[in-house]
Backbone bond lengths (Angstrom), bond angles and torsions (degrees), N, CA, C in turn:
res aa  C-N    CA-C-N  psi(-1)  N-CA   C-N-CA  omega(-1)  CA-C   N-CA-C  phi
1 M - - - 1.461 - - 1.529 110.58 -
2 R 1.328 116.15 -43.01 1.468 119.42 179.92 1.528 111.11 -64.84
3 C 1.326 116.03 -40.73 1.471 119.10 179.26 1.521 110.64 -62.06
4 L 1.323 116.44 -39.67 1.457 120.48 178.83 1.521 110.31 -62.93
5 A 1.317 116.69 -42.32 1.468 120.45 179.51 1.527 110.63 -63.71
6 I 1.312 117.18 -41.62 1.472 120.79 179.84 1.530 110.28 -66.18
7 I 1.312 116.90 -43.58 1.469 120.58 179.30 1.529 110.51 -62.98
8 L 1.334 117.05 -45.07 1.469 120.37 178.35 1.518 111.41 -62.30
9 A 1.314 115.90 -42.38 1.472 119.63 -178.37 1.517 111.07 -64.76
10 L 1.307 117.41 -44.81 1.466 120.10 -178.56 1.524 112.23 -70.93
11 A 1.335 117.39 -34.47 1.462 120.55 179.52 1.524 111.60 -70.16
12 A 1.309 116.80 -29.80 1.460 120.49 -175.35 1.517 112.71 -92.85
13 C 1.308 117.49 3.90 1.466 119.34 -174.35 1.517 111.53 -112.42
14 G 1.255 114.37 163.62 1.442 125.21 -178.48 1.508 106.57 152.30
15 P 1.308 117.69 159.80 1.467 119.14 -176.04 1.518 114.60 -55.63
16 Q 1.338 118.37 -35.61 1.455 119.90 -178.44 1.530 112.08 -83.89
17 K 1.323 117.57 -28.41 1.455 121.10 -174.87 1.526 113.49 -91.87
18 S 1.324 118.79 -17.24 1.459 121.68 -172.24 1.520 114.50 -56.42
19 P 1.337 120.57 -48.67 1.468 117.99 -178.66 1.536 113.10 -59.87
20 R 1.320 116.59 -40.58 1.459 120.17 179.77 1.527 111.07 -68.89
21 T 1.327 116.61 -41.13 1.452 120.99 178.18 1.524 110.62 -62.65
22 M 1.327 116.33 -42.51 1.458 120.49 179.24 1.534 110.47 -63.15
23 H 1.311 116.89 -39.12 1.476 120.87 178.56 1.521 110.75 -62.15
24 Y 1.331 117.35 -47.31 1.463 120.40 -179.83 1.529 111.06 -66.31
25 A 1.323 117.38 -35.64 1.459 120.19 177.41 1.525 110.66 -65.12
26 E 1.341 116.35 -39.57 1.467 119.67 176.91 1.526 110.74 -61.41
27 L 1.326 116.47 -44.55 1.466 120.21 178.59 1.528 111.49 -62.10
28 T 1.330 116.20 -40.92 1.459 120.50 -179.96 1.523 110.94 -66.42
29 I 1.318 117.26 -41.31 1.466 120.43 177.73 1.524 110.07 -61.20
30 G 1.318 116.83 -46.64 1.463 120.38 179.11 1.517 112.21 -59.82
31 A 1.337 116.47 -46.80 1.465 120.35 -179.75 1.531 110.96 -64.66
32 S 1.324 117.01 -39.12 1.461 120.34 179.24 1.519 111.37 -65.10
33 L 1.310 116.72 -40.50 1.466 119.20 179.55 1.528 111.22 -68.07
34 I 1.309 117.11 -34.84 1.473 119.60 174.05 1.534 109.38 -64.74
35 G 1.339 116.43 -40.12 1.472 120.21 176.91 1.523 111.78 -63.10
36 V 1.337 117.40 -41.37 1.462 120.94 177.07 1.522 110.06 -60.57
37 L 1.313 116.28 -46.04 1.460 120.34 -179.27 1.527 111.09 -62.97
38 A 1.316 116.90 -45.75 1.470 120.65 -178.08 1.524 111.56 -64.49
39 T 1.334 117.29 -45.44 1.467 118.71 -179.14 1.526 111.57 -70.75
40 S 1.313 118.05 -31.28 1.471 120.60 175.62 1.515 110.66 -65.47
41 L 1.339 116.26 -43.79 1.465 119.84 177.20 1.531 110.74 -63.83
42 G 1.328 116.28 -39.95 1.467 120.35 178.41 1.511 111.90 -64.91
43 A 1.335 117.15 -40.93 1.462 120.45 178.90 1.520 111.00 -65.99
44 A 1.324 116.33 -37.42 1.468 119.99 178.62 1.520 111.23 -68.10
45 A 1.312 117.59 -31.54 1.458 121.36 -177.22 1.524 113.08 -80.47
46 T 1.324 117.67 -20.45 1.470 120.64 -178.03 1.523 109.13 -103.45
47 A 1.275 116.93 90.26 1.461 121.17 -178.96 1.522 110.22 -88.37
48 G 1.327 115.89 128.91 1.448 121.51 172.70 1.516 116.34 72.51
49 T 1.333 120.03 18.50 1.462 120.47 178.09 1.520 109.28 -113.55
50 G 1.313 115.59 165.68 1.460 121.01 178.22 1.514 112.67 -72.04
51 A 1.327 116.96 -16.86 1.462 121.18 179.71 1.525 111.57 -68.55
52 K 1.330 115.97 -23.34 1.467 119.86 -178.60 1.528 110.43 -62.73
53 D 1.344 117.43 -40.00 1.464 120.83 179.41 1.528 111.22 -64.28
54 V 1.311 115.79 -38.91 1.466 120.61 178.69 1.528 110.09 -65.30
55 L 1.322 116.22 -43.68 1.466 120.12 -179.62 1.523 112.00 -66.50
56 I 1.335 117.04 -35.93 1.466 119.67 177.21 1.528 109.82 -66.17
57 G 1.335 116.92 -39.10 1.468 120.69 176.42 1.526 111.36 -63.03
58 A 1.324 116.72 -42.29 1.474 120.64 177.60 1.522 110.46 -65.33
59 D 1.335 115.73 -37.64 1.461 120.86 178.46 1.530 110.58 -60.88
60 I 1.310 115.92 -44.48 1.473 120.93 178.24 1.528 110.14 -65.00
61 G 1.328 116.84 -39.29 1.467 120.56 178.07 1.521 112.42 -62.20
62 F 1.337 116.18 -44.31 1.470 119.43 176.95 1.535 111.36 -63.15
63 G 1.321 116.15 -38.74 1.475 119.85 177.77 1.517 111.41 -63.18
64 C 1.322 116.60 -41.61 1.474 120.31 177.65 1.528 111.29 -65.09
65 A 1.326 116.56 -39.77 1.471 120.10 178.02 1.528 110.32 -61.79
66 A 1.331 116.80 -40.59 1.465 119.85 177.84 1.523 110.64 -64.44
67 G 1.339 116.68 -39.80 1.466 120.52 178.52 1.522 112.30 -63.94
68 V 1.330 116.38 -42.95 1.472 120.26 178.05 1.527 110.42 -64.32
69 A 1.339 116.72 -43.40 1.470 119.80 179.05 1.521 110.84 -62.96
70 L 1.322 116.73 -37.33 1.468 119.89 176.58 1.522 110.59 -62.91
71 G 1.333 117.28 -42.09 1.463 120.57 177.38 1.523 112.01 -61.81
72 V 1.328 116.58 -43.47 1.468 120.89 177.61 1.524 110.14 -61.98
73 Y 1.332 116.49 -43.15 1.474 120.51 179.13 1.531 110.80 -59.91
74 L 1.321 116.91 -45.66 1.468 120.22 -177.78 1.531 112.35 -65.23
75 V 1.326 116.56 -39.39 1.469 119.45 177.31 1.527 110.10 -66.50
76 A 1.325 117.07 -42.59 1.466 120.27 178.79 1.518 110.59 -63.24
77 D 1.321 117.07 -36.26 1.464 120.89 178.71 1.521 111.38 -63.97
78 V 1.315 117.11 -35.52 1.465 120.90 177.88 1.527 110.27 -64.48
79 Y 1.330 117.11 -39.61 1.463 121.37 -177.82 1.529 113.64 -83.02
80 D 1.322 117.19 -10.31 1.464 120.67 -178.57 1.526 109.83 -68.27
81 E 1.320 115.95 137.88 1.470 121.36 -179.92 1.519 109.61 -108.00
82 E 1.314 115.57 143.54 1.454 121.13 174.22 1.526 108.77 -72.75
83 P 1.335 117.74 145.32 1.466 118.61 176.48 1.524 109.96 -63.41
84 K 1.302 114.32 142.55 1.461 119.37 -178.93 1.524 109.94 -70.37
85 A 1.326 114.72 136.44 1.461 120.23 179.10 1.529 109.33 -76.29
86 Q 1.326 115.22 144.83 1.456 119.17 178.27 1.520 109.49 -73.34
87 S 1.309 115.59 143.07 1.458 119.31 176.40 1.526 109.42 -74.10
88 A 1.316 115.52 162.03 1.465 120.16 179.86 1.532 109.95 -61.04
89 Q 1.319 117.31 -39.00 1.468 121.21 179.99 1.526 110.34 -64.83
90 S 1.321 116.28 -41.72 1.457 120.13 179.32 1.531 110.84 -64.16
91 Q 1.322 117.08 -40.55 1.457 120.64 177.79 1.530 110.74 -64.81
92 A 1.333 116.26 -41.01 1.465 120.00 178.52 1.529 110.83 -64.24
93 D 1.329 116.42 -41.56 1.467 120.64 177.74 1.530 110.86 -61.35
94 E 1.329 115.60 -42.81 1.459 119.54 -178.81 1.534 111.21 -65.22
95 A 1.331 116.38 -42.52 1.469 120.04 178.92 1.528 110.23 -65.50
96 A 1.327 116.92 -42.34 1.464 120.55 179.06 1.530 110.53 -64.58
97 W 1.321 117.02 -37.59 1.465 120.31 179.44 1.526 110.40 -66.19
98 D 1.348 117.26 -42.41 1.470 120.24 177.67 1.529 110.91 -60.32
99 L 1.330 116.65 -44.06 1.465 120.15 178.60 1.526 111.11 -64.25
100 T 1.321 116.11 -39.00 1.469 120.48 179.77 1.533 110.51 -64.03
101 K 1.327 116.85 -40.76 1.471 119.47 177.86 1.533 110.64 -62.85
102 R 1.323 116.40 -39.54 1.472 119.27 177.58 1.524 110.87 -64.99
103 A 1.322 115.75 -42.85 1.466 119.73 179.53 1.527 110.81 -65.00
104 R 1.310 116.41 -39.78 1.469 120.86 179.66 1.537 110.08 -62.10
105 E 1.340 116.54 -43.86 1.462 120.90 178.97 1.529 110.34 -65.05
106 A 1.325 116.31 -42.65 1.472 119.81 178.89 1.523 110.45 -63.37
107 A 1.320 117.38 -40.59 1.464 121.12 -179.85 1.531 110.62 -64.68
108 R 1.302 116.44 -38.89 1.460 119.68 -179.15 1.535 112.18 -70.52
109 T 1.327 116.37 -24.54 1.465 119.17 177.24 1.522 111.82 -93.87
110 G 1.330 116.78 1.19 1.461 121.12 177.21 1.521 115.07 86.27
111 D 1.317 118.92 12.41 1.466 123.03 -179.98 1.532 109.55 -90.58
112 C 1.326 115.57 71.88 1.462 121.11 -175.89 1.534 112.17 -68.65
113 A 1.307 117.92 -27.48 1.472 120.10 177.81 1.528 109.93 -62.26
114 R 1.309 116.03 -40.26 1.466 119.94 178.61 1.524 110.96 -67.39
115 V 1.315 117.55 -39.47 1.459 121.53 177.98 1.526 109.74 -60.51
116 K 1.318 116.33 -42.04 1.469 120.55 -179.38 1.526 111.57 -67.57
117 K 1.320 117.84 -28.19 1.466 120.76 176.53 1.531 111.18 -76.30
118 I 1.312 116.60 -34.39 1.467 121.13 -177.78 1.524 111.49 -75.76
119 E 1.314 117.34 -33.85 1.464 122.02 -173.86 1.537 113.51 -53.04
120 P 1.340 121.32 -47.84 1.468 119.34 178.97 1.530 113.24 -65.24
121 A 1.323 116.81 -31.40 1.465 119.70 178.96 1.526 110.90 -66.32
122 V 1.325 116.66 -40.36 1.466 119.91 177.62 1.515 109.73 -64.60
123 K 1.316 117.17 -41.63 1.463 121.25 -179.47 1.529 110.51 -64.38
124 D 1.343 117.18 -37.33 1.459 120.45 178.40 1.532 111.47 -69.34
125 K 1.326 116.67 -39.48 1.470 120.30 -178.45 1.521 111.76 -66.28
126 D 1.340 115.57 -46.91 1.464 119.34 -175.09 1.527 109.26 -156.88
127 P 1.335 117.68 95.61 1.467 120.86 -176.64 1.535 114.00 -58.22
128 S 1.326 117.41 -39.39 1.469 118.58 -178.68 1.527 110.76 -69.16
129 F 1.341 117.74 -38.16 1.456 121.38 176.76 1.527 109.70 -63.61
130 H 1.329 116.35 -39.19 1.463 122.11 178.42 1.522 110.30 -58.07
131 D 1.339 115.30 -46.92 1.463 119.51 -176.61 1.531 112.39 -72.12
132 V 1.313 116.60 -39.95 1.464 120.38 -172.52 1.528 112.67 -84.50
133 V 1.337 118.40 -37.41 1.463 120.79 -173.70 1.527 111.46 -107.88
134 F 1.324 116.20 -57.71 1.462 120.86 -173.56 1.523 112.08 -58.58
135 M 1.303 116.62 -49.34 1.466 120.94 -174.81 1.521 113.34 -74.58
136 R 1.318 118.83 -8.03 1.461 121.35 -179.72 1.518 113.40 -98.48
137 D 1.321 117.64 -1.05 1.457 120.78 177.99 1.524 108.56 -79.04
138 A 1.324 116.90 127.21 1.472 121.77 -174.31 1.529 112.24 -63.11
139 A 1.318 118.27 -44.53 1.468 120.76 -178.56 1.524 110.98 -65.70
140 I 1.317 116.23 -40.47 1.471 120.30 177.85 1.522 109.62 -64.42
141 Q 1.316 116.17 -42.03 1.474 120.71 179.39 1.527 111.06 -59.18
142 R 1.324 116.87 -43.29 1.476 119.42 179.30 1.528 111.30 -59.64
143 C 1.340 115.77 -41.95 1.470 119.29 179.58 1.525 111.77 -66.50
144 L 1.314 116.16 -42.00 1.471 118.61 -178.09 1.522 112.80 -71.40
145 Q 1.311 117.63 -28.56 1.453 120.74 178.06 1.513 111.73 -77.55
146 A 1.316 118.13 -17.30 1.461 122.11 -179.47 1.518 111.46 -85.90
147 R 1.291 117.46 27.07 1.468 122.19 -178.30 1.475 107.64 -68.10
């Protein structure tokens, strides 16, 4: 039984599969615990019958399933990777791109005053992005030349 749990845990893990494996293990643990509770209540309600032995066996089976799912969850957690943090340059590029999209929309609607307010912010966020992307947009250029 232990070997099966180890094989299942290792087969279901890896950096890309870990979140999904952990989710299914959580669902299995929850379902197993509900099964333990239900069979325990059933065993308590059946006094002196042969069904009690069957329910106790099912109760143990649900408990084992929860234990195996817990093992799979823990192995998947070990293989789970944290999302990579964005670099400062990437964050600056993203902020400059958002500002550029706003300026582009403002330029297309004729709000050149807004474009002129956004332009220094883009230059402060990322000077190279300002020169290569922002300043090459035709609508933005028209607004900036109308100074």
